SEDO-781412 format. One record per atom (N, C-alpha, C): residue number from 1; residue in one letter; atom name; x negated, y negated, z negated. Coordinates in nm, 4 decimals. Layout:
BEGIN
NODE    i  aa  at         x         y         z
NODE  NUM   a  CA         X         Y         Z
...
END
This chain:
BEGIN
NODE    i  aa  at         x         y         z
NODE    1   x   N   -8.8997  -10.4306   -8.6807
NODE    1   x  CA   -8.8808  -10.4495   -8.8252
NODE    1   x   C   -8.9873  -10.5678   -8.8501
NODE    2   x   N   -8.9370  -10.6789   -8.9495
NODE    2   x  CA   -9.0472  -10.7794   -8.9560
NODE    2   x   C   -9.1230  -10.7096   -9.0961
NODE    3   x   N   -9.2382  -10.7980   -9.1168
NODE    3   x  CA   -9.3373  -10.7860   -9.2068
NODE    3   x   C   -9.2495  -10.7616   -9.3496
NODE    4   x   N   -9.1832  -10.8846   -9.3871
NODE    4   x  CA   -9.1187  -10.8844   -9.5271
NODE    4   x   C   -9.0443  -10.7581   -9.5397
NODE    5   x   N   -8.9606  -10.7171   -9.4587
NODE    5   x  CA   -8.8882  -10.6018   -9.4909
NODE    5   x   C   -8.9577  -10.4704   -9.5129
NODE    6   x   N   -9.0859  -10.4806   -9.4386
NODE    6   x  CA   -9.1712  -10.3410   -9.4815
NODE    6   x   C   -9.2192  -10.3639   -9.6073
NODE    7   x   N   -9.2510  -10.4785   -9.6649
NODE    7   x  CA   -9.3055  -10.4929   -9.8043
NODE    7   x   C   -9.2050  -10.4563   -9.8958
NODE    8   x   N   -9.0688  -10.4853   -9.8531
NODE    8   x  CA   -8.9442  -10.4583   -9.9443
NODE    8   x   C   -8.9531  -10.3074   -9.9885
NODE    9   x   N   -8.9899  -10.2281   -9.8572
NODE    9   x  CA   -8.9633  -10.0867   -9.8632
NODE    9   x   C   -9.0752  -10.0395   -9.9786
NODE   10   x   N   -9.1913  -10.1087   -9.9982
NODE   10   x  CA   -9.2758  -10.0775  -10.0748
NODE   10   x   C   -9.2600  -10.1352  -10.2250
NODE   11   x   N   -9.1300  -10.1947  -10.2431
NODE   11   x  CA   -9.0832  -10.2517  -10.3746
NODE   11   x   C   -9.1641  -10.3726  -10.4093
NODE   12   x   N   -9.1867  -10.4681  -10.2905
NODE   12   x  CA   -9.2709  -10.5916  -10.3023
NODE   12   x   C   -9.1753  -10.6956  -10.2645
NODE   13   x   N   -9.0896  -10.7285  -10.3488
NODE   13   x  CA   -8.9687  -10.8382  -10.3028
NODE   13   x   C   -9.0368  -10.9725  -10.3295
NODE   14   x   N   -8.9592  -11.0604  -10.2496
NODE   14   x  CA   -8.9876  -11.2151  -10.2554
NODE   14   x   C   -8.8717  -11.2750  -10.2818
NODE   15   x   N   -8.8568  -11.3737  -10.3921
NODE   15   x  CA   -8.7428  -11.4326  -10.4264
NODE   15   x   C   -8.6947  -11.5291  -10.3222
NODE   16   x   N   -8.5671  -11.5539  -10.3049
NODE   16   x  CA   -8.5202  -11.6848  -10.2257
NODE   16   x   C   -8.5238  -11.7852  -10.3175
NODE   17   x   N   -8.6003  -11.9008  -10.2723
NODE   17   x  CA   -8.5987  -12.0223  -10.3766
NODE   17   x   C   -8.4660  -12.0973  -10.4128
NODE   18   x   N   -8.3931  -12.1026  -10.3064
NODE   18   x  CA   -8.2726  -12.1724  -10.3353
NODE   18   x   C   -8.1626  -12.0775  -10.4053
NODE   19   x   N   -8.1816  -11.9583  -10.4360
NODE   19   x  CA   -8.0943  -11.8887  -10.4943
NODE   19   x   C   -8.1593  -11.8237  -10.6443
NODE   20   x   N   -8.2722  -11.8722  -10.6898
NODE   20   x  CA   -8.3178  -11.8316  -10.7986
NODE   20   x   C   -8.2504  -11.8933  -10.9224
NODE   21   x   N   -8.2120  -11.8101  -11.0270
NODE   21   x  CA   -8.1642  -11.9043  -11.1379
NODE   21   x   C   -8.1745  -11.8014  -11.2663
NODE   22   x   N   -8.1758  -11.8553  -11.4056
NODE   22   x  CA   -8.1913  -11.7902  -11.5125
NODE   22   x   C   -8.0645  -11.6999  -11.5356
NODE   23   x   N   -8.0896  -11.5965  -11.5716
NODE   23   x  CA   -7.9653  -11.4827  -11.6232
NODE   23   x   C   -8.0252  -11.4347  -11.7304
NODE   24   x   N   -7.9524  -11.4869  -11.8735
NODE   24   x  CA   -7.9799  -11.4473  -11.9955
NODE   24   x   C   -8.1405  -11.5008  -12.0054
NODE   25   x   N   -8.2341  -11.4122  -12.0393
NODE   25   x  CA   -8.3645  -11.4380  -12.0622
NODE   25   x   C   -8.4569  -11.4156  -11.9379
NODE   26   x   N   -8.4041  -11.3783  -11.8282
NODE   26   x  CA   -8.4928  -11.3326  -11.7052
NODE   26   x   C   -8.4337  -11.4204  -11.5774
NODE   27   x   N   -8.5438  -11.4429  -11.4958
NODE   27   x  CA   -8.5432  -11.4966  -11.3686
NODE   27   x   C   -8.4544  -11.3990  -11.2766
NODE   28   x   N   -8.3741  -11.4291  -11.2211
NODE   28   x  CA   -8.2781  -11.3646  -11.1020
NODE   28   x   C   -8.2817  -11.4321  -10.9758
NODE   29   x   N   -8.2705  -11.3434  -10.8556
NODE   29   x  CA   -8.2794  -11.4081  -10.7294
NODE   29   x   C   -8.2150  -11.2893  -10.6345
NODE   30   x   N   -8.2284  -11.3490  -10.5029
NODE   30   x  CA   -8.1959  -11.2613  -10.3953
NODE   30   x   C   -8.3098  -11.2456  -10.3202
NODE   31   x   N   -8.3368  -11.1166  -10.2606
NODE   31   x  CA   -8.4570  -11.0969  -10.1811
NODE   31   x   C   -8.4496  -11.1601  -10.0381
NODE   32   x   N   -8.5482  -11.2334  -10.0011
NODE   32   x  CA   -8.5625  -11.2984   -9.8698
NODE   32   x   C   -8.5720  -11.1882   -9.7532
NODE   33   x   N   -8.6433  -11.0900   -9.7868
NODE   33   x  CA   -8.6518  -10.9760   -9.6831
NODE   33   x   C   -8.5311  -10.8879   -9.6486
NODE   34   x   N   -8.4737  -10.8283   -9.7918
NODE   34   x  CA   -8.3698  -10.7213   -9.7505
NODE   34   x   C   -8.2300  -10.7742   -9.8372
NODE   35   x   N   -8.2478  -10.8800   -9.8876
NODE   35   x  CA   -8.1068  -10.9361   -9.9477
NODE   35   x   C   -8.0608  -10.8724  -10.0736
NODE   36   x   N   -8.1517  -10.7897  -10.1343
NODE   36   x  CA   -8.1098  -10.7360  -10.2552
NODE   36   x   C   -8.1328  -10.8020  -10.3918
NODE   37   x   N   -8.0635  -10.7704  -10.4902
NODE   37   x  CA   -8.0515  -10.8382  -10.5987
NODE   37   x   C   -8.1914  -10.8022  -10.6768
NODE   38   x   N   -8.2603  -10.8931  -10.7146
NODE   38   x  CA   -8.3975  -10.8837  -10.7729
NODE   38   x   C   -8.4235  -10.9656  -10.9046
NODE   39   x   N   -8.4943  -10.9192  -10.9954
NODE   39   x  CA   -8.5286  -10.9937  -11.1086
NODE   39   x   C   -8.6972  -10.9904  -11.1506
NODE   40   x   N   -8.7200  -11.0838  -11.2429
NODE   40   x  CA   -8.8606  -11.0948  -11.2605
NODE   40   x   C   -8.8742  -11.0056  -11.3943
NODE   41   x   N   -8.9804  -10.9221  -11.3694
NODE   41   x  CA   -8.9900  -10.8403  -11.4970
NODE   41   x   C   -9.1207  -10.9022  -11.5965
NODE   42   x   N   -9.1428  -10.8189  -11.6999
NODE   42   x  CA   -9.2431  -10.8769  -11.8063
NODE   42   x   C   -9.3912  -10.9042  -11.7317
NODE   43   x   N   -9.4199  -10.8276  -11.6287
NODE   43   x  CA   -9.5460  -10.8196  -11.5597
NODE   43   x   C   -9.5427  -10.9431  -11.4637
NODE   44   x   N   -9.4600  -11.0079  -11.4303
NODE   44   x  CA   -9.4365  -11.1362  -11.3393
NODE   44   x   C   -9.4217  -11.0645  -11.1905
NODE   45   x   N   -9.3659  -10.9533  -11.1917
NODE   45   x  CA   -9.3285  -10.9026  -11.0497
NODE   45   x   C   -9.1907  -10.9010  -11.0276
NODE   46   x   N   -9.1453  -10.9345  -10.8961
NODE   46   x  CA   -9.0061  -10.9148  -10.8664
NODE   46   x   C   -8.9808  -10.7895  -10.8331
NODE   47   x   N   -8.8645  -10.7165  -10.8904
NODE   47   x  CA   -8.8341  -10.6017  -10.8660
NODE   47   x   C   -8.6627  -10.5807  -10.8457
NODE   48   x   N   -8.6369  -10.4773  -10.7693
NODE   48   x  CA   -8.4875  -10.4491  -10.7453
NODE   48   x   C   -8.4109  -10.4233  -10.8467
NODE   49   x   N   -8.2987  -10.4938  -10.8854
NODE   49   x  CA   -8.2068  -10.4825  -10.9909
NODE   49   x   C   -8.1379  -10.3510  -10.9770
NODE   50   x   N   -8.1278  -10.2790  -11.1053
NODE   50   x  CA   -8.0494  -10.1418  -11.1158
NODE   50   x   C   -7.9114  -10.1700  -11.0697
NODE   51   x   N   -7.8516  -10.0695  -10.9868
NODE   51   x  CA   -7.6987  -10.0774  -10.9999
NODE   51   x   C   -7.6325  -10.0623  -11.0988
NODE   52   x   N   -7.5394  -10.1336  -11.0927
NODE   52   x  CA   -7.4382  -10.1350  -11.2075
NODE   52   x   C   -7.3522   -9.9906  -11.2032
NODE   53   x   N   -7.3347   -9.9368  -11.2952
NODE   53   x  CA   -7.2458   -9.8076  -11.2967
NODE   53   x   C   -7.1127   -9.8595  -11.3239
NODE   54   x   N   -7.0047   -9.7889  -11.2451
NODE   54   x  CA   -6.8699   -9.8077  -11.2660
NODE   54   x   C   -6.7967   -9.7025  -11.3079
END
């Protein structure tokens, strides 16, 4: 396991610079470590996006 993936397990995600984009009023991206969809919250932390209900 690499260091980045271990940080993802602790909900410390890092955005992929080439995939970062505005989605409505928030920044959204894909995590470099685990590939999850993430967004930037009000505390300027990158957190995993909630799964959409179907």
